[in-house]
N, C-alpha and C positions, 0 to 999 in steps of 0.2 A: 647635290641632289635637290630636285624640286619635288615637294609633296603637293600634288595638284588637288584643288578643292573640287574633285569630280564627285559623281553621284554613284548609282548602282546599276547593274545589268540584270536582265531577266534570266538568271541562272539560279541553280540551287543555292550557290554561295550568297546570292543577293538577298536571300531571305533573312540574313542576319541583321541586327540593328545597324542603323546608319553609322553610329559612332565606331562600331567594331569594323565595319567596312572601311571607313576612312583610315583606321590604323593599319589595316592589312593590305587592301587591294589598290588604294587609290594614290599611289606614290609612283612618280617617274623613277626609273631605275637610277641608282647612284653610279657615278663613274667608278666607284670603288667595288662594285659588284663583279665578282670574278666567275667566269664560266657559267653565268646565269642568263639564259635567254630572257628577253624583255617581255615575257608573257603577261606581266602585270602592267605594262605601260599602255594603258588603255583609258580613253576618255569615255566615260560611261553615262548612260541615262539613269534616272532615279527609279528605283522600285519602291512602291508604297510600303511603308512600315506596317501598315494594317495587316499585311499578310503574315508578318512575323508571328502574330498571335495564333494564326491558323496552322502553323507548322509545328509538329511535335518536337519538343526540346531536344530529344535524344538524336535527331537527325542533323543537328547543327554541326558543321565541320569545326574541329578544334580552332579556337581563336588564335593560338600561337603557331598553328601549322605553317611550315615553311617549305617551299617548293625546292630548296636546295638539297641535292642528294649527297650521299656520303662521298662519292668521287669528287664532287665540287670542293667539299670541305678538306679532304686529304690533299688535293692538288695544290692548294694555296696555303703554304705553311704560315704565311703572315696572318691570315685571317683566322687560322685555326685557334689561336690563343684569344681571339676576340669574340668568338661565337657565343660564349657563355655570359659575357658581360651584359648586365641589365642596366636600366637607367632609373634615376631617382624620380622622374616624372613621366607620365604618359604624354604622348603628343597631344597638345591642347585641342579640345574639341570646340572649334570655332565655326560660325556660319560660313557657308560656302561662297558668299557674295564677294569676297576679296581673296586674292592669292595668298597662299602660305608657302614660303620657301624654307627648305630644310637643307642643311649641309651636315653630313654625318662625319664621325671621327676618322673613318677611312680616307675620305676625301681631304680632311684637314691635314692628315699625315702626308698624303700624296703631294699636296701643295707646299709642304714644308713650312706651314704657318707657325709662327712662334708667338702670336698674340691674337686676341679677339679682333683687333684692327686688321691684322693680316688675313683673318678668315673672311671678314666682311667685304674686303676690297674687291672680291670676285663675285659678290652676289648682286643680283639686279637691283638697280635704283640707287646704289651707293657711289658717291665720289669722295674718296678718302685721301686727303693730301698729307696727313700726318702719319704715314706708314712707310717703313723701309729705312734703309740706312741714311742717317742725317736728317730724318723728318723731325718736325718740331710741332708741339701741340697748338702753337699759334695759328697753324695753317688750316685746321679745321676738319671735321667729319660731317658730311651731309647726306641725308637720305631724302630723295625726291625734293631736293631744294631746301629741306628743313635742317636746321642746325642740330648739334648733338643733344642740346637741352630742349629741343622741340620734338624729340623722340624719347621713348622710355626704354631703359635697359634693365633687365631682370636677371637674377640667378635663381633658377628653380622657382620662378614666379614671384620672387621678392625683389623690390627695387634696389638698384645700386646708384641710380642718379640721386643727386642731392640738390639740384637746381641752383648750384653755385656757378657763377658766370664769368668771373674774372679768370684769366688764362691759367693761373697757378692753382685754381681750385675746380676746374671743370672735369667732367668725367674723362679719364684717361684710359682708352681702350688698349693702348700699347703696354699698359702695366698689367693687363690680365693675360697670363700665358695659357697654353692650350692643353697641358698634360692631363688635367682633370676633366676635360670637356668630352661629353659623349656626343653632343650635337648642338647646333645653333639654329633656332627657329626665328623666322622673320614674319610678322603679321602686320596688318593695317585694318582699316574699317572698324568693325564692331570691337576689335581688340581695344580701341581707344576708350570705349565705354567701360570695358572690364577692367582696365588697368590704369586709367587716369585721363583726365580731360586735356592734358597738355600735349597729346600725341598728334601733332599736325603732320608728322612724318610717319613713323611706324613704331612697332614694339619688337625689340630683340630679346628673345628669352634664351639664356645660356643654360643648358641642361647638363648636369654633371653626372659622372659615372658612379655606379654602384658597385657592391661587391659581387662575387660569383660563387657558385656552389663548389667550384674547383679552384683552390688557391692559385694565384698568378703573380708573378713578379716580372715587371717590365722595366727596362732601363735603357737609356740612350745617352751617349756622349758625342758631342758634335763640336767641330772646330772649323774656322774659316777665315775669310778675309776680314780686315779691319779689327784684328785681335779678338774675333768672335769666339766665344766658347759658351756652350749650353749643355747643362746636365739635367736629366729628367729621370725620375724613378717613381714607380708606383707598385703597391701591393694590395691585391684584393682577395677576399676569401669570405668565409662564413664560419659561424660557430653556433650550432643549433638553429634557433629561429632568428639569429642575428647575422646580417650581412654587413661587410665593412669594406672601405676602400680608403687608402691613405696615399698621398702623392707629395712629391717635392720637385720643384723646378728652379734652376738658377741660370740666369742669362747675363752675358756681358759683351759689350762691343765698345771700342774707343771711338768709332765713327771719325777717324782722322784720315782725311784724304784730300787731294788737291782739288781746288774749285777755281773757276775762272774769275777774272777781275769783275768787280761789281757784285759778287755773290755775298749773301748775308753771312756775317761772322767769319770773314776771311782774314787770317792773321798775316803778319808781315812776311812769313815764308810761303804764303799762298795756299795754306791748308785750312779746312774747316776747323773752327776752334770751339772748344767747350760744348761738344755734342756727344760725349760719352754717355752710355746708359748701362745701368746695373739693376736687375730685378731678382727678387727671390720670392717664391710663393709656396705656402704650405696649404694642403687641402686634406680634409677628412670627412667621412660620413659614416653614420650608423643607421641601419635600417632594422626595426624590430617588427617582425610579423606576429602580432599579438594573437590573432586568430584568423579565421577565414574572412572576417569582415572588418578587421581593424589593423592598420599599419601605422607605426610611429617612426618618424625619420628625424635625424639630426645631422646637419652639415655645417662645416666651419671652413671659411676661406681667409687666409692671412696673407697679405701681400706687402712687400717693401720695395720701393723704387728710389734710386738715387741717380740723378741725371743732370747734365748741363742744359742750359736753354740757348736756343738760337732764335733770334728775333730780327726781322728785317727792318725794324724801325730805329734800331740803335746802331752806331758805327761798329761797335765790338761788344757784344753782350757777354757778360761775365757771371750772370746770376746762376745760382744752383737751385734745384727744386728737389726737396725731399717729400716723398708721398708714402704714407703708411695707411693701409686699409684693413678693416676687419668686418667680415659678414658672417652672421650666424643665423640659422634658421632651424626652428622646430615645427614640424608639421605632423598632424594626425588626420589620417584619411579613414573614413568609415562608410561602409555600405549600409544605407538605412533600409532599403527595400530588398526585394528578392532579386538576385542577379545584380546588375549595375544600373538599374533604372532610377536610383536615387543615391547620389554620392555626395558626401559632405566632407569638405577639406577645411581644416582650421590651421592657420599658420601664424606663428609669432616670429618676428625678425628683429635683428639689430644690425645696423650698418654704420660704421664710422669711417670717415675720410679725413685724414690729417695731412695738410699741405703746408710746407714751410718754404718760402722763397727768400733768398738772401744773397746779397752781393754788393759790389761797390757802385757808386754813382759819382760822376764828375760834374762839378758845378763851378763855373768861372775858374777853371784850371786847377781846382782842388778836389781831391778824392774824398768822398764821404761814404757812409755805409747805410744800408737800408735792409729792412726785413719785413716780411708779411706773412702772418700765420692765419690760416683758416681751418678750424677744427669743427667738423659737422658731425653730429650724431643723430641718428634717426632710430625711433622705436616704431615698429609697424605691427599691426594685427589685422588678419583677414579671415573672414568666413565666406566660403565659396560653395554654393549648393547647386549642383547640376541635377535636374529633375526631369525625367521623361514623363510628362503629365499624361500624354496619350501616345499611341504609336506614331502620330504624325505631328506632335507638338511637344517641343522641348524648352524648358525655362532654365536659364542660368542666372542666378541672382546671389546677392551677397552684400557684405559690408567691408569697407576699408577704413582703418584708422592709422593715421600717421602723425607723429610728433617730430618736428625737426628743431634741433637746437644748434645755433651757430655761435661759437666762441672765436673771436678774431682779435688779432693784435697787429697794429702797424707801427713801425718805428723807424725813424730816419734821423741821421745826424746832419742832413743838409739843412742849413739855417732857415731857408724859406719854407721848409715843410715841417719844422719842429712843432709848430702850433697845431698841425693836423694829426700828430701822433695820438693814437687812441686805443682803447680796449672796448670791444663791443660784445655783449651777450644778448642775443636775440632769439626768439622762439616763435614757431608758428604751428598751429594744430589744424589738421584737415581731416574731415570725415566724408566719406563717399558712400552713397547707396547706389548700387548698380543692378540692372536687370537687362537681359537680352532674351527675347523670345523668338524662336525659330519655328516656322510652320512649313510643313510639306503639303502645300495646297493640292497638288496633283503629283503623279509619278515624275513629272518633269519640272515642276515649278516649286521653288523654295523662296520663302520671304523671311526676313528678320527685321526686328525692330528693337531698339535699345534705348535706355535712359540712364543717365548718371546725374544724381543730385549731390552736389558738393556743399559742404558747410566749412568755411575757412575763417579762421580767427582773424586773419588780416584783411581779407577781401569779401567777406560776407557769403551769401548764398547764391548759387547759380546752377542752372539746369542745362545739360548738354544731351541732345538726342542723336540717334543714328538710325539708318534704314538701309536695307539692302535686298537684292533679289538675285536669283540665279535660275536660268531656264535652259534646259537641255533640248536644243532644237532637234538634233538627231543624236543617235548613239555616238557620233564622233565630233559633235560640235555643241558647245554650250556658251551662252552669253551671260554676263553678270554685270552688276553695278552696285555702288554703295555711296552713301553720303554720311558725314559725321560732323557735328558741331564741336568746337573746342574752345578752351580757355587756358592760357598758360600765365601764371602769376609771376611777377618779378621775383628774383631771388632775394634773400636776406642781405646778401652782399651788395646788390645793386641798390637796395633801399637805404642801407645804413653804414657800409664799410668803405672807407677811403682806401683806394688802391695806390699805395705809395710807390709801387714799381713803375706804373704808367702815369701816375699823377691824375687818375680819374676820380672825380667826386661822385659820392652817391646822391640819390634823389629820393626822398621819402614820399614824393607825390606821384610816383610813377603809376600808370594804369596797366591793367593786365593786357596781354596780347589776346585778341578774340578773333574768331573767324571760323572757317569750315574747310573741310577737305573731302575730295570725292575721287572715285575711280569708275572706269567702265572698260570692260574688256571681253575677250573671247578666249576659250581654251579649245584647242584643235588637236585631234588625233589623226595625223596625216597617214600613219600606218601603224602596224603593231609595235614598231620599235622607234618611232619618231613622233614626238609630242611637242607642241608649241603653245606658249602662253603669251598673250599680247594685251597690254594694259595701258590705257590712257589715264593719267592722274592729274590732279589739279588741287590747288588750295588758294584761299584768299585770307590773308592775315593782316588785320589792322592793328594800329598802336604797336608796331614792331619796335623792339628795344635796340638802342644803339647809343654811340657816343657823339655828342655835339659840343664842341668847344670844351672838351675835357670833362664832361659831366654826363651821366646816364640820362637819356631822354626817350620819350616815345617819338620815333622818327617818321611814322606814317604807314602807308599801305604797301604791301608786296603781294603781287599775284604770281602764282607759279603754275605752269602747264608743262606737261611732258609726256613722253612715251617710253614704254618699257617692253622689251621683248626677251623671251627666254626659250631657247630650243635645246632639247635633249634627244640625242640619236644614238641608239645601241646598234653600232655598225655590224658587229658580229659578236660571238660569245666572249671573245677576248678584247674587243675594241669598243670604245665608246667615245662620245664627243659631246661638247656643249658650246653654245654661243649665247651670250647676253649683250644686250645693247640698251642704253639709256640716254634719252634726250631730255634735258631740263632747261626750261626757260623761266628763270626766277627774276621777274622784272619789277623794278621799283616804280611805283605809281605816283608817289608824291615827293615833295622836297626838291633840293638842289640836284639830286642825282636821278630825277625822274626820267624813266625810259631806259635806264642802264640795267644791265645784268648785275645781280648781287655779286659782290666780290668773292673770288676764290671758288666759285661754282662753275665748272665747265659745262658747255652746252652738250657735248657728246662724250660718252665713255662706253667703250666695247671691250669685252673679254671673250676669249675663245679658248678651248683646250681639247686635246686629243690624247687618249690614254690607251696603253696596252698592258695586259697583266696576264701571266700564265705561270703556274708552278712556282709562285713566290717571286718571279721576276716582274719588275714594273718599269715602265717608261712613260713619262708624261710631259707634254709640250704645251705651254700656256702663252697666249699673246695678249697684250693690253694696248688699246689706243685711247689717248686722251687728247681732246681738242684744244686744251689750254683754257685757263681761267683768267678772268679780269684781275689785275694786280690789286687794285682798290687802294692799297697802301704802299707807297714807294718813295724812298728818300733820295734816290740818285738824281743829280741834275740832268735835266733834259727829258726825263721820263714823266709820263702822265698816268694818272689814276684810271684813265679809260683804256689803257693799253692792255693787251691780252698776252699771256705767256705763249710762246710757240707750242704747237701741237707736238706730241711725241708718240713713238711706238716702242713697245718693250717686248722682249721675248725671253721666257724662262724655261728651264728644263730641269726635271727631277727624275731620279731613278732609284731602284732598289735592286741590289744584287744579293741573292741568298748565298750564305756560306754553309750553313747547316739548316736543319729544319727550324731551329729557334734563333739563329744568329744571321744578321744581314748587315750589309754596307749600304748606307743611303748617301746619295749625292744630289746637291742642289746647285745649279748654275744659273745665276740671275743676271739679267741684262746681257744676253749673249751678243748682242750687236755692239756692245761697249759704247753706247751713246750716253754722254753726260748731259741729260736733258734737264731743263729747269722744271722742277716739280710744281712750284707755285712760288710767286713773290720772292725771287732771288735765292730760293732754296733749291740746290742742285743734287742730283743723284751722283753716286761715285763712279758710274760706269760699271764695268763687269765685276762681279763678286762671285765667290764660291763658298760652299759649305760641304763638309764631308763627315759622316757620322757612322757610329757602330750601334746597332740596336739589338736588344736581346729580349725574347719573350719566353719565359719559363713557366 
């Protein structure tokens, strides 16, 4: 589903505050909505909030009123168990000058997504190479041409990025499963000021499930190709003023399948080697409703991942990667004023990522052993105050504190690397003051301005601004634009830690990546049930970091320009469809690769889907087109780093067959055309695969 940054209409409902309207009326219908006409799929013009004060409070429609009738709920037994589930965080109230994309849990389930990477791959702007059977973290996740560490990833508003850049320490979205997720939100523009200066791409906020007033037990057991097995279970309920939700998920696949000659990590029998993956995740939260103005919440996520690595740079990669993560958050939300015109949220967080890479290395015909450990711990504190100063002026401001501590150990028995074995303990402290002010100048025009002042113990003080506007030309057409300045500092590993796996040297003299990003676009309501969003995006990033002659260096300037389109069409009460398309031209402007596209970023990615749902039955068909990315790194004789991977087309199908009101069979058929395409850099898909599962909602 896309939640559109639309405004308000001249109706009785439009007299509500803007932030309430955004939560209720201004969303494009999700493909998961069953039997619900798309009466809310409207692009609207803004109603002045000054009229809110003139309207008697008792005439306001209930904020949580839903147009779904009882017949709708009874007909779809699958959604019946989900109606009561609430979420730990409200949809973020951001300025309307940049798009906000939202995908809900129902659509996540339809797609058969098993990880956050799986969820994001069908969202506009993303090119994700490291998702699906046999995928490897070397191949990258990109949003609008920006790498994973040039975007910010959050759980309930808390960071999970650690700005570690070597491949065995970067954020691994494949290790974050979906059972505990309520929805995933994607922001850009002013969100960069609110959540950090390093956001040249976007901000991804993973919102987790809460408990419910009625106890619920959900369970899934799934099996499929490549020895896949996946078990999920969750229990939600409440006890007095306390709501709770606990979940567990276990996933395994051996990823052993035949690959063509020349493929990465192809063993002597012609199979993909050392690509197995096993993950386990535990999640829990407690929500305390202290009174009508104060809510305290605690959530904990613990994940464990064990996998083999596939790397196109080595003849036969045998390294293993152990990843253990822990994320804790304690949040206190209080209403300071009458109603919700002054909301203060205070959050404390702890995030740990432990990565251990180990395996053999061959030097002059002799096998040696190497290991690299990166243990990153972050303590965060955040004060976020959203204040409706006047009916037409809202200020969101606050303070971010983040302390990052990296403990690393590199050890190799290879004779020429023994002198580089080391233990590092490094620390960096960052303070950020942020403010975004949003003005409703007229009924149709909204402006926003933001500032983020950062104080960094490693790179000093720096200021990043943002600006945006949105103008509703007609009730069915709105234009918008945004500009944001940014700075991303080198990671502690790039500055100080020797990478014994690749043989990369650190560089303590690295400069921060600096530049800006911008968007311009239109939102169009073609009809009651068809809405489109079209966005031009760009960025200019200087001092980009990369490897030159085996050492981290600032390699120069990269300019990115692209186009993003998203269409949602509710064909009928039981049918819906979507189309996303992204074009990205991330061009290197300086150095020996001047004029080339950044490696592993395709020019074009398109997704489309059509869904049918009725009475608990579901059928969904998804297509993906990828134009192919520049290989950039290739070791096979005769191939060039300027070559592009061939384009490919993929077709997936998923369905749900109800057995009883609470029990159903799920089926996922992936790569129906059985095409073994090259995903990126000699990493190949397995062709056709299947999954079948049994789900229960009690």
